[in-house]
C-alpha positions as CSV (number, residue, x, y, z in Angstrom):
1,X,97.8,40.5,114.6
2,X,99.6,43.3,112.7
3,X,96.5,43.7,110.5
4,X,94.2,43.9,113.5
5,X,96.4,46.5,115.2
6,X,96.5,48.6,112.1
7,X,92.8,48.3,111.6
8,X,92.2,49.4,115.2
9,X,94.5,52.4,114.8
10,X,92.8,53.5,111.5
11,X,89.4,53.1,113.1
12,X,90.5,55.1,116.1
13,X,91.7,58.0,113.8
14,X,88.4,57.9,112.0
15,X,86.5,58.1,115.2
16,X,88.5,61.1,116.3
17,X,87.7,62.9,113.0
18,X,84.0,62.1,113.3
19,X,83.9,63.4,116.9
20,X,85.6,66.6,115.9
21,X,83.2,67.2,113.0
22,X,80.3,66.6,115.4
23,X,81.7,69.1,117.9
24,X,82.0,71.7,115.2
25,X,78.3,71.5,114.6
26,X,77.7,72.7,118.2
27,X,79.8,75.9,117.7
28,X,77.8,79.1,117.5
29,X,77.2,80.2,114.0
30,X,79.3,83.1,112.6
31,X,76.8,86.0,112.3
32,X,79.4,88.8,111.9
33,X,78.4,89.9,108.4
34,X,74.7,89.3,109.0
35,X,74.9,91.7,112.0
36,X,76.6,94.4,110.0
37,X,73.9,94.1,107.3
38,X,71.1,94.0,109.8
39,X,72.3,97.1,111.5
40,X,73.1,98.7,108.2
41,X,76.4,99.9,109.7
42,X,80.1,98.9,109.8
43,X,81.6,100.1,113.1
44,X,85.3,100.8,113.1
45,X,87.7,101.9,115.8
46,X,90.5,104.2,114.7
47,X,93.0,106.5,116.4
48,X,92.1,110.2,116.7
49,X,95.0,111.0,114.4
50,X,97.7,109.0,112.6
51,X,98.8,110.5,109.3
52,X,98.7,109.2,106.6
53,X,96.1,106.7,107.7
54,X,93.8,108.9,109.8
55,X,94.2,112.7,109.4
56,X,91.1,114.5,110.6
57,X,91.0,116.5,107.3
58,X,87.5,116.3,105.7
59,X,89.1,116.6,102.2
60,X,91.8,114.0,102.8
61,X,90.7,112.0,105.8
62,X,93.4,109.4,105.5
63,X,94.1,106.1,103.6
64,X,92.3,103.9,106.2
65,X,89.3,106.1,106.4
66,X,88.9,106.1,102.7
67,X,89.3,102.4,102.5
68,X,86.8,101.9,105.3
69,X,84.3,104.0,103.5
70,X,84.9,102.0,100.3
71,X,84.4,98.7,102.2
72,X,81.2,99.9,103.8
73,X,79.9,101.0,100.4
74,X,80.8,97.6,99.0
75,X,78.8,95.9,101.7
76,X,76.0,98.4,101.3
77,X,76.0,99.9,104.8
78,X,77.0,103.1,106.5
79,X,80.4,103.6,108.2
80,X,80.4,104.5,111.9
81,X,83.8,105.6,113.3
82,X,84.8,105.4,117.0
83,X,88.0,107.5,117.6
84,X,90.1,105.8,120.3
85,X,92.7,108.2,121.7
86,X,94.7,105.3,123.3
87,X,95.3,103.7,119.9
88,X,97.7,106.5,119.0
89,X,99.3,106.8,122.5
90,X,99.4,103.4,124.2
91,X,101.3,100.7,122.2
92,X,99.6,97.8,124.2
93,X,96.3,96.9,122.4
94,X,94.9,95.5,125.6
95,X,94.8,99.0,127.0
96,X,92.7,100.4,124.2
97,X,89.4,99.7,125.9
98,X,87.8,98.2,122.8
99,X,85.3,95.4,122.3
100,X,83.0,93.9,119.8
101,X,80.1,96.2,120.8
102,X,82.3,99.3,120.0
103,X,83.8,98.1,116.7
104,X,83.9,95.3,114.2
105,X,87.0,96.5,112.5
106,X,90.2,98.2,113.8
107,X,92.2,100.5,111.5
108,X,94.6,103.4,111.5
109,X,97.9,101.7,112.2
110,X,97.3,98.0,112.6
111,X,100.1,95.8,111.3
112,X,100.3,92.1,110.7
113,X,102.7,91.0,113.4
114,X,102.8,88.3,116.1
115,X,101.5,90.8,118.7
116,X,98.5,91.7,116.5
117,X,97.7,88.1,115.7
118,X,97.8,87.2,119.4
119,X,94.4,88.9,119.9
120,X,93.1,89.8,116.4
121,X,92.6,88.3,113.0
122,X,93.7,90.5,110.0
123,X,92.4,91.5,106.7
124,X,94.2,91.9,103.4
125,X,97.5,93.8,103.3
126,X,97.5,97.0,101.3
127,X,100.7,98.8,102.3
128,X,104.1,98.0,103.9
129,X,105.8,99.6,106.8
130,X,108.6,99.2,109.3
131,X,111.1,101.5,111.1
132,X,112.6,104.4,109.1
133,X,115.1,107.2,110.0
134,X,114.8,110.8,108.9
135,X,117.2,113.7,109.2
136,X,117.8,117.1,107.7
137,X,120.9,115.7,105.8
138,X,122.1,112.2,105.0
139,X,123.6,110.3,108.0
140,X,126.4,107.9,107.1
141,X,126.6,106.7,110.7
142,X,124.3,107.1,113.8
143,X,127.0,106.1,116.3
144,X,126.7,108.4,119.3
145,X,124.0,110.6,117.9
146,X,120.9,111.8,119.8
147,X,117.8,110.7,117.9
148,X,114.1,111.1,118.5
149,X,111.8,108.1,118.6
150,X,108.1,108.4,117.7
151,X,106.6,105.0,118.1
152,X,102.8,105.6,117.9
153,X,101.9,102.5,115.8
154,X,101.4,99.2,117.6
155,X,102.8,95.8,116.5
156,X,106.2,96.9,115.4
157,X,109.2,95.6,117.3
158,X,110.0,98.4,119.8
159,X,112.2,96.2,121.9
160,X,114.3,95.3,118.9
161,X,114.5,98.9,117.9
162,X,115.6,100.1,121.3
163,X,118.3,97.4,121.5
164,X,119.6,98.2,118.1
165,X,119.9,102.0,118.9
166,X,121.5,101.4,122.2
167,X,124.0,99.1,120.6
168,X,124.9,102.0,118.4
169,X,125.5,104.2,121.5
170,X,122.5,106.3,120.4
171,X,120.9,108.6,122.9
172,X,117.1,108.1,122.5
173,X,114.7,110.9,123.1
174,X,111.1,109.5,123.1
175,X,108.6,112.0,121.8
176,X,104.8,111.8,122.2
177,X,103.6,113.3,118.9
178,X,104.7,114.3,115.4
179,X,104.9,118.0,116.2
180,X,107.4,117.4,119.0
181,X,109.3,115.1,116.6
182,X,109.5,117.7,113.9
183,X,110.4,120.5,116.2
184,X,113.2,118.6,117.8
185,X,114.8,117.7,114.4
186,X,114.2,121.1,112.8
187,X,115.5,122.9,115.8
188,X,118.7,120.9,116.1
189,X,118.0,119.3,119.4
190,X,117.8,115.9,117.6
191,X,120.2,114.8,114.8
192,X,117.3,112.9,113.3
193,X,114.5,110.6,114.3
194,X,113.1,107.1,113.9
195,X,109.5,106.4,113.3
196,X,107.1,104.2,111.3
197,X,107.7,104.2,107.6
198,X,104.5,105.8,106.3
199,X,104.7,108.7,108.7
200,X,108.5,109.0,108.1
201,X,107.9,109.3,104.3
202,X,105.2,112.0,104.9
203,X,107.4,114.1,107.1
204,X,110.5,113.7,104.9
205,X,108.4,114.9,101.9
206,X,107.0,117.9,103.8
207,X,110.3,119.1,105.2
208,X,112.7,117.9,102.4
209,X,114.5,115.6,104.7
210,X,116.7,112.6,104.0
211,X,115.0,109.3,104.7
212,X,116.3,105.7,104.9
213,X,115.2,102.3,106.1
214,X,116.4,100.8,109.3
215,X,118.2,97.4,109.1
216,X,116.2,94.4,107.9
217,X,116.7,92.7,111.2
218,X,114.1,95.1,112.7
219,X,111.5,93.7,110.3
220,X,109.1,94.8,107.6
221,X,105.3,94.6,108.2
222,X,102.1,94.7,106.2
223,X,99.5,97.3,107.1
224,X,96.1,95.7,107.6
225,X,92.7,96.0,109.2
226,X,92.1,94.2,112.4
227,X,89.1,91.9,112.8
228,X,87.9,89.9,115.8
229,X,88.9,86.2,115.7
230,X,86.0,84.1,114.4
231,X,84.3,86.7,112.3
232,X,84.8,84.6,109.2
233,X,81.9,85.9,107.1
234,X,82.8,89.5,107.6
235,X,86.4,88.9,106.9
236,X,85.5,87.0,103.7
237,X,83.4,90.0,102.5
238,X,86.2,92.4,103.2
239,X,88.6,90.2,101.3
240,X,86.2,90.2,98.4
241,X,86.0,94.0,98.6
242,X,89.8,94.4,98.4
243,X,89.9,92.1,95.4
244,X,87.4,94.4,93.7
245,X,89.4,97.5,94.8
246,X,92.6,96.1,93.3
247,X,90.9,95.2,90.0
248,X,89.0,98.4,89.4
249,X,91.8,100.7,90.6
250,X,90.2,102.0,93.7
251,X,93.0,100.9,96.0
252,X,95.7,102.4,93.8
253,X,93.8,105.7,93.5
254,X,93.5,106.0,97.3
255,X,97.1,105.3,97.9
256,X,98.2,107.7,95.1
257,X,96.3,110.5,96.8
258,X,98.6,110.2,99.8
259,X,101.8,109.6,97.9
260,X,101.9,105.9,98.7
261,X,102.6,103.3,95.9
262,X,101.0,99.9,95.9
263,X,102.9,97.1,97.6
264,X,105.8,95.8,95.5
265,X,105.8,98.8,93.1
266,X,107.9,101.4,94.9
267,X,111.5,102.4,94.2
268,X,113.9,101.1,96.8
269,X,114.7,103.5,99.6
270,X,118.3,103.8,100.8
271,X,119.1,101.6,103.8
272,X,120.9,103.0,106.8
C-alpha cells in the first residue's frame, strides 16, 4: 500500500512537470533581439537630462548614452533615442507613457530595486548609487537643519528618506531641478541638500562641497538598464556586450570620463 501511494505520488509529480513543459511550447517565441536586428535599430527611452547619465552635451553626452551607443555597436545596429521628460520629473514609472513600440531599453537613471523589478527586467549593473548629502562645509549633525531634496531618479526609497529626515527634525524643501538645488545651497537658503549619489558627487566636485553618504538603512542600489520582461534574447545580448566592455576596458574608460570609478574600486566616502 505504501509503495503504491508513493508510486502514485511520484507519477503525479512527473505528470505535472510534463504538462508544464508542454505548456511552455505554446508560449510565443522571444523575438526581441531578432526585431532589433531586423529593424537595424535599438530604441532607448531616456530622460531629457540627468547628469552624469544623460547630459545633452554632444562631446560628453553622459554615461548611459555612451553605453547605449556601445551596446548598439556591439549588436551592429543604430541607436535611436526617445527623450521622455517625465522620466526626470515623475518618480512613478507608470506615468512615463512608455511602451514596447517606443523603446526596447530604458536608461538614464534606472536602478535595480523592488519598484523597478515590479514592471521591468534589468540588465547588468555598472555603477552604484543611493542617497547622499552635500553641503558647503562638513555637517556633524543635521538635526533641525533645512535641507533641499532633489529626488529625480526613480526606484530609490523616497518614503524611507523622508521618514529619516523628519525623524531628525529636518525641514525638507523639495526642489525640481539641479539648478534650484545648487542655488538654494550656494545662496544659504539651504544648509545642504540630499540627492542621488552620482549627481551629488558631480555637484560636490563642481562646487568644492563636502559630500557624505546617508545611513545604510536607506539602501544602496545598482544602476542598470531597464528591459521589458520576457525579452530574454535581447537581454542575453546586452549581458554579452557588457562582458566584452569589462574585458576590453570600454566600461572603465566611459566611467573614467565622468569621474566615476568601476563598482567596488572606489575609495570610501564619509558616512553622515
